[in-house]
N, C-alpha and C positions, 0 to 999 in steps of 0.2 A: 427942277431934278427929278421927281418923276415923272413927270413928260417923256424926258429922255430918257430914261432907262426903259421906257416903255415901247420906247420907239426903236431900241434897242432889238427888246425880243421880238418885235414885228418884221424887224430885216431878218434877223435869225431864223422865227416861223415859214418867211417865204422862201429863205435859201434852201432849209430844207425842203418845201414842196417844190421844186421846181426842178428841173433835171437838162441839159443842152446837150443839142442834137448837134451833127455834124449836117453839112449840108445833101450830103448822100442820104446819110441819116432820115433827115428830116424826109426827103421824098419818099423812102424805104417804109418810113411811118404814113404817111397819108397812102402812100401806095395800097395801104393793109388796113387803114381805117375807116372803124365801124360809127352809124349815126343813128341808130336806132337799137332799141331793146325791148323785147315782148314782153308786152302789158297789155295785163284784164282793166282796160281801161273800166269797163264796167264797178269796177271792184275800186279804183282810185278816190279818195274821201280829197277833194279839192278843199275843202274849205280849209279843212287840219292842214295841208302840206305834206312835204316830205317830212318822214321821221326821223328818228335816231337820235345822237349826241346832237349838242347845241342849237336842236328845233325849239320853236315858238310859238304858242297860242295866239290866236288871233287878238289883237289888241292887247295883248298883255305887256303890263309894265316891263319893260328893263332899265335896271340902272346898271349905271356905269360912266368910266372916269374919259375925260375928254384926250384925245392924243395927237399932239399936234404932230404934223404927217403934209407933206406938199401932196399938191393931188390934181388929176390933170381933168382937161371935160369943161362941161360950163353948166352942171347943174347942181343945188346946193347938197352938200355931203359933205359928211366927218368920219374921222374913226373916231373909236370909245374901245375903251377895256372896260370887258366884263371882268375879267380876270387877267393879271398878268399878261397869262399864255392865252391871251383868247380874246383878242382886238378883231373887231365889227367894224363894216364900212356900214352906216348908218343915209341915208336917202331923207329929206326932209322937205317939208313947207309945203303950206295949201296952193302957192302958185308952181309948184312943181308936178308936169304929170308923168314926171320919172318914175315918183313913187307909186302910182297904181300903176302905171304901165309895166312894170320891170315884176312885177305881183301877177299881171293878167300875163303878159307875156312866158312870163317862164311857169308861171303850173300849169296852163295849156301845153306847150312843150312835153314836161314833167309826166301830165297825165296821159298824155299820147306816147310816150316811149324813147321821146328824143332827148339828149342829157344838155341838161342848162344847173343855171347857179339855182343856191336854195335862197329864196325870199318871203322873209316874213314880215306881217301886218301889222307891227306893232305901236306902244306909245314909247317914247324914247324920255330917260329924265337923267340928263346927263351934265355931272359934277366936273366942272371948269370948263364947261362951254361958256361960251357969251350968248348972246339970243341969237346974234346969226351965225355960227361956224364957218361960212363958208367966204362971208365978206369981211370979220371978223376971226379973224386963227388965231389967235393971241387965248393962251389959257388966263383963265381969270378966276376971281373968289367967288365963283356964282356958280348957282346951279340953274338947268334950263330944263323945262319939258317939252317933249317935240309929238305934235300929233297932227297931223295925219305923219305916218317915220314909216321903215320899210329895213331891214337889217338882210344884209345880203353876207351869204355863206359860200366860197367856190363848191363844186363837187366835189366827195373825198376822193384822193388821185396826186396825182404829181402833173405840174404844167410841165410841158419840155417847146422846148424853143431853141433856138439856136442863134449864133451872133450875129451872120447874117440875113435871118427874119427874126425879129425880138417879137412881131407882134399876131404871132395867130398865123390865120390861112388866108387867104383869098379866095370868094365863091368859086371866081374859073376852076380851083384850081379842085373843085370837085370831081373835074373831070380827069382827072389824075390815080382816083381809085378805083383799082383793080379786083373786079368781082371771083376771079380766076386768082389772083395773091391772096384770099382772103378778106378782103375788103366789101365795103357795102355793095348792092345790087342798085342798079340804075335805080328801081324801082324807089328805093327808100329816099335815095340823094334827091330825085324829084321831088318825092312827097315832102321832104324836109324845104327845097326850095320852093314849092307850093304854099306850104303852110308861112315860109316869112312873108308871101306875097297877101294871104289870107289877113295877116298883122300889121299888114303893113310897112313893115321894118324899114328904115330906110335910112338909118346910119348906119350903114355895112360896110364900114373900109375894114379891115385887114384886124386892127387892134381891139374889134369887137368880137370874134370867133377866138376860140381856143385849140389849141392841141395837148389832148387829156390821156391818161394812162389810169386809167383806176386804179382804186388804193387794191393792194395785193399785185398787181400786173406787172410793177416794175421788175425783171431780173437784175442778177446782182453784177451782171455787164451794162447794164444801162439800156438794154431793150426791153419795147414794152409786147407784153405777151397779146393786147388787146386795147389796143390806139383806138381814139375817139376821138373824133371832129366833134365839138359842141360850141354852142352859141353862148357866149358871156354877159353884153351889155344890150338888153333888148327892151328899152326905158323908152325910147322914143316910139312905140308903136299902137294900133289900135287907133289911129288916127289917121291921117294921109300922106304918102313918101314926098317928099319934099327935097329941092337942090340944095338947103345949104339947114337938112336938118334940124330945122327951126319946127323946137316941141308942141310952142302954144300949134301947132300946126296937125304936126306929125303924133302927138302925148296926148292918148287919150281922147281924142276929140268927137265925139260918141256922132254930132252932124258932116264932118269931114269923113271920116270911117264908113258911116252908113249907106251913103252914095256915092263911094269911091268902088268902081265893078271890080271881080274877082279877074276878071279878062279883057285885056287889051283888043286880043282878036279870039273870041271862043272858039271859032270854029278849026284855026290851026292852033290852039291851045296856049295862047299866048298871054304871060300873066301878067298883071294891070300896076306895074310898080316903078314909080319914075327913078331912077339912078341919081343919089346925091354927088355933089360935087368931088365927095371923099370915097363913095360908097364904089363896092367893087359886084354889083347884083343891078340888075334891069331887064324889064320886060322880057322874063324866061321862057324860052320853049320848054314846054312840061309834055313830060310821054303819057301815053296813056296808061301804061304801067305805074309812072307816078303818080297820077288823077285817080287812079282806084283806089291804090295803095293810101293813098290820103284817106279817100271817101270812106273807105272802111271802116277807119279809123276814126274819123270824126262822125260817124252815124252809131257809132256806139256810145257815144257823150247822151247819157239823158239830161229831160228837161233840168232836175233836180240838181245836176252836177254845171250846168251850163249856168242856172240859177246862183251855186255857189261861188262861180267863180268870179262873176262880176261884184256880187256880194260882198263877198271875202277883200277883194282888191280896191271896195269902197267909192265908185263909180261917181257915187253920188256928190264927191268933192271937186269933178271936173266940171259938170254939167245939171242943168234943170231934166235932161233923158234918168229916165227910171231902170232900174235891173232888166222888169219888162222887155223896154226898149231894146238895150242890149244884145239881150237873149233874140227879141225878132228877129235882127238885125244878124247876129251869129248864122242863125238858121236860116235865114235869105242866103245870106253868101255859101253854107255849109250845102243848100239845094240847089246851086247853081254849080260847085263843083261833081255834086253827085250825079244831077242830071246831062254832063257834057261827055262826050267822050272825041276822044283824042287820037288824030292819026296816028295808023301802027309807026 
């Protein structure tokens, strides 16, 4: 009964945090959408992550009650109630690269000023969980602890969707954004695209992106003063993009990520990103403005921040590669972006 009550509360909370757009309003939203917020990159504490209500310290023990709820996707996860009105998504499992990948990708996006989910690397003690709640989803009279685990919270605000387009936005829709209507300039959009290439973000189907109206920006008539296009599910990253979004290849695989170049065609500035069978982004052409914009952001990251990025994500769970190896590979890719020049 408790699980049913919590599930009802979850449904209510989700309903309150979403807003419906007509097809026309959706296009208007995308046309005016932002993708980036000015950020003092060097001042960002990547180890601590996004602060504020609902934040957790790295490695913190979080105690919660299991919530039975239908889940999509293929990676291990479950829902758990810290309080009846605070239900979180938990990713878990030593063989689940999305635990580390979601921390890596969201912390990097956030540090550079791009919006993403808030993901915290923690330990979770779940009351009512089976030892493997992804495969055994019934509540049980047991307590199990999961380490490594990551708690995922959405950005603060309202998710916008429409009856026709229930699942966010596709990458080609970035071309609909109009700087003259108040939307993001090409430099920022191409910088986000090139960052997806650097991370080897393979699972780019529309469900992995979201239309977000930040907290306080939704007007009484249902319009959004500052619409944002954000990345939602970025756990299959820091490996090599592949046709079937296989996590073993695509999710925090040092060997695959380190040897996959940034550029498919360096002179033409075509990014090296194999499009998956469900994806909407593949081998994108990057403008010089976009390359320079991302390069300027990446070069602000200090060595300490980069060490914190890979250390807090606990990449040692994924391979024998050390944090220093990951940092070195990252700096090689950053240099490959910084030293290139794209056709105007």
